[in-house]
N, C-alpha and C positions, 0 to 999 in steps of 0.2 A: 504493500500500500504506500502510495506517495506521501511525503511529508505534507502536513497541513501548511497552507500558505501563511506567510507572516503579514499581519495587517500593516498597511502603510509601507510595505517593503522594508521594514526595520531590519537592519544588519545584513541586508541583501546587497552584494556588490554589483552595481548596475553598469559600471564602466571603469576603464583604466584611464588615469589622467596624470599628467605631470604638472598640473597647474597649482593645486593646493592640497594640503593634507592637514588632518586634525588628530591630535592625541587627546581623546576625551578624558581619559583618566588623569593625565597630568595637566590638562587645561592649556594646551599649546596649539597654535595655528601657524602653518607655514605656507608661504607663496613661493613656489618653485624652489623649495629647500631653504628659504630665508625665514627665520623666526619672525613673527609679527612684532615681537618686542624689539627686534633689531631695526625693523623698517619704520615703525611708528615714530614720528617726530624727526626722522632722518631722511628717508626717501620721500620725495614729493609724490603727489598723485600721478603726475605725468610720468615720472620714472617708474612707478608701480604699474601703470597701464602698459608702458613699453615692456616691462618685465613679463607681464602676463601675455600680451599679444605677440611679442617678438621672441620671447624665450630667454631674455637676459636683461640685466640692468644696462642702460645705455651709457656709452661714453659721452663726454661733453658734446662732441660733434654730432653724435646720434641723437642726443636729447634736443639739441638745437634744431635739427632737421625734423624731428617728430613734433616739436612745438610749433614749427612753421606749418606743418601739415595740419595740425589741430586748428591753428588760427585760420587757415584757409578753409577748412572743412566746417567751421561753425556757421557759415552763412546758410540760411534756410533756402530751400528750393521754392520755386514759384507756386506749386500746388499747395505746399504746406502753408506758406505765408498768406495765401489767399483765403485759407479756411480756418486760421487760428481763432478769429473773432467769433465766428458762428459756433465752432466747437466749444469755445470757452463759455458761450451763452447757454449751451444745452447739456454739457457734460461735466461731471465732477472730475477732480484732478487726474486720478489714475485711468479713468475711462478716456479722458481727453488725450493722455499720453499714448494710450493704446492706438487711438485713431490717428494721431499725428505721426507716430513712427511708421504706421502703415502707409500713410501718404508720402512720407519721406522716401519710402522704397521706390515709389514711382518717379521721384525727382532724382534719385541717385544715378550718376553716370555709369556706374558698374552694375546696374540692376540686373542685367542679363547674364552675368558671369559669377560663378562661385569658384573660379580659379584662385590659387593661393594668394597671388599678389592683389587680385581684386578684393578678396576677403579682407586682407590687411588694410586696404584703402577704405573699405566700407566700415571696418571696425573703428578706424580713426575718426571718420565722419560721424558715426553714431555716438562715439564718446564725446566729441566736440559739440554736437548739436543738442544732446539731451539737456544740459543745463540751460541752453538758450530756449528750448521748447518750454521748460518749466517757467522761466522768467517771462516769456511772451504770453503764455497762458494766464499767468497771474496778472500781468499788466492789462490784458484785455478784459478780464472779469472785474477789475477794480477801476477801470477807466483811466489808468495811468499810462505812462510811456516807459519803454526800456532804454536806459542810457546806452550809448555806444560802448562797445567793449574797449577796455583800456589795454593796449598792446603790452604794457609793462606788467600786467597782472596775469596770474595763473588762472586755470579753470576755476579754482576755489575762489580766488579774489574777484573775478568777473561775475561769478554767480551771486556773491554777496552784494556786489555793486548793483547788479541788474534787478535783484529781487527787492532789496531794501531801498534802493534809490539814493544811497549815500556811499561815499568812498569808505571802504572798510579800514579799520586800523590794521597795522601790519600783524599784530599778534592774533587778531581775529582770523585773518587769512591763514596763518600758520595752524591755528586750531582746527578750522574747518577743513583745511587740506589734510590734516591728520585723520579727521573723521572719514574723509573719502578713502584714504588708504585702508583704514580699519574695515570698511564695508566692501572692499573691491571684489573679493571672492570668498567662497565658503563651501568648498567641495560640492557634493551632490544635493544641494538644497532643492526645494520644490521648483523654484523658477528656473534654476540652472538645468535641472533634469528635464523640465518641459522644453527648454530651448534645444537640448540635445536630442530629445525624441523627435522634434520637428526637423532639426538639421539632418538626422539620420535617414530621413526619407529623401535626402538630397534637395530639400526645399532650400530657398535662399536665406541669407542671413537676416534680412528684415522680417521675414515671416517667423523665423525662430525667435527673434527678439520680441515680436508682438505676443507670441505664446508665453514668453517669460514675463512680460509686463502684465498680461492677463492673470498669470499665476501669482505674481507679487501683489496684485490688487487684493487678493483674498485676505480677510482679517486674521487667519491663522498663520499667515506668512509675513506679509510686509506691513500690516497696519498696526502692529503692537506699539511702536514708538508714539504714534498719534494717540492711541488709547491710554498710554501711560500719562501723557500730558493732560488729557481730559480728566483722568482720575485725580491727578494732583490738583487741578483747578477746581474740582468739585468738593474737595475736603475743606471744612472750615478750619480756621486757625486753632492749633492745638489738638486737632481731631484725628491725626494720622493713625495712632494705635487703635483707636476705637473703630475707625473706618475699615482698617484691615481686618480686624476681628469680626466685624459685622459681615463683611463680604465673604470671609471664609466660612462663617457660621451658616450663611445662606447658600453655600456651595458654589460661590462665584470664583472665577479664576482671577488672580492678581496678575495683570499683564506686566511683562518685562522680567518675569522670574522663571527659572528653570529652562532647560534646553534638552532637546532630544539627544544630543551628542555629548555635551560636557557633563562630567560627573563632579566637577569642582567649578571654580569661578571661570566664566568666559573670559579669556585673556583680553578681549577687546573692551570689556567692561572696566577692566583695571585702568586703562588709559582714559576712557570716557568719564569715569568718576573723578579722576584728577583734573580733567579739563573743566568739568562742571564746577568743581570747587574754585578753580582759578577764575572762571568767568563770574561766578557769584561774588567773589571778592572785588574784581575789577569794576563790576557794574554797581557795586554797593547794595545789591539786593540778593541776599542769600536765602530767600524764602523757599524757592523750589529745590535748591541743593539741600538745605536743612531738612525739608520734608522728605526728600528722597533718601537721605541717610537714615532717617528714623524709620521709614517704611522698609528699607533694606534690613535693618536690625530686627524689626518686628516679624517680618516674613521669615527670616532665617531662624529666629527663636521659635516660631510656631510651626513652620513647615520644613525647615532645613533646606530651603531653596536659595540658590545664589542668583544675583542679577545677571541677565544676559545683555547682549549688545544694545537692545532696544531701550533698556531702563534709563541709563544715564544719558543716552543720545537725546532723549526727549528734552531734558533741561538744558543741555548744551545748545541744541537748535533754538530753543526758546530764547536763551540769552543772546544768541547771535541775531535775533530779530526775524527768524524765519517763521512764517505763519504755520500754525499747527497742522492744518490740512495739507500742507506741502511736505510734511516729514517723510511720507512714503515715496513721493516723487524724488525727494533728495536721495533716498535709498537707491532708486533706479539710476540716478546720475553716477553714483559710485560703481554700482554693480554692473553697469554697462561694460566696463573694462573686462570684468570676468566673464560675463555672458558671451561677449563677442569672441573672447579667447577660447571658450569652450566650443563655440560653433566652428572656429578654425580647426581646433583639435579633432572634433568629430568628423569634419569633412576630410581631414588628412588621413584618417585610418578608419574608414566607415564600415559599419554593419548596421542594418536596419534593427532598431530596438523593438522587439516584439516578445514581451513576456508571456508566459502561459497563464492560465487562470483555472480556478476550481469551480466547476458548475455545481450549484446548490439548488437548482430549480426542480420542477416536476419532470418525470420521465414517462415514456410510453403513453403519452396523451393521444387520444383518438379524435380525429376531426368529426364534427357534426354540422350539418346544414344549419343555417341561422334560425330556421323555423323550429329546430329541435333543441336549441340551447336554453 
């Protein structure tokens, strides 16, 4: 008798990859062999995207060339630009991004090719355009305008400039850049797996990314950071401990805690906690950092759960002035580097992903005419 299937494919190895790896027991994350603790705060997001997409950290000359490619690639195509306003009027953020990335596929000059070099060019354009799409969407729905990109700023700096409408402080850019690095890839998570399943049919990169965005949209995957912030905002002063206990007593899940893979603290949370504390001090408002720390302590005391990447990301993004309902779109800005790298990897050594299933329905049914049913 065959083994019973594992729900959610838990512990099932679905693919081989050289992109990222997790040691869940030790709480470690690696990008192409580099420990995230070595990359965070050192490698820029552009360097990290190059590492994932091209297979190595760039030299100075390679980084300059890649930066120029990103700068050229961030200009939106005509079809996307013509439809942002209407999409912003009718769709919520992640729905809008799903639509806009699909339209971007029609605008892409390499849309008819999945050759290795074409895929690398598409990966750079998608990485460059995603923050612009989020900023343009936000401007359209609020009646604002998007400032011109500053050629002296990185992807992180230009996103903060274009979403908040003000020139960001240097340290804010460094912190947000580190956030992007921390979220860039995370092995075979749901959205990455969706992208690889799509790519395995030899569908194009934009189709695979649309599949990933649709998957990230789900509240069990990409929406936790937004829910964390909403929870913090709903708690009255001094009411953290009671709010946590009330939720647990009601059988509700506390968003931002626990992880399917990590058995100890999520290594990304270690850095995000530090950044939240720094921003709380620099802004002179430690409310949400202090509440987060108390919530972390109460949840660990009562449930033994550690915070994951989403928990402190919420207060960090809040302190940076990013609207709460854009937290998941920000996730997509970072993860675009990993998603595209996985599509490249899947196309390079492809086999159609087609798992088996266990049938649990009725058997030996006999057809009857509709008059006899």
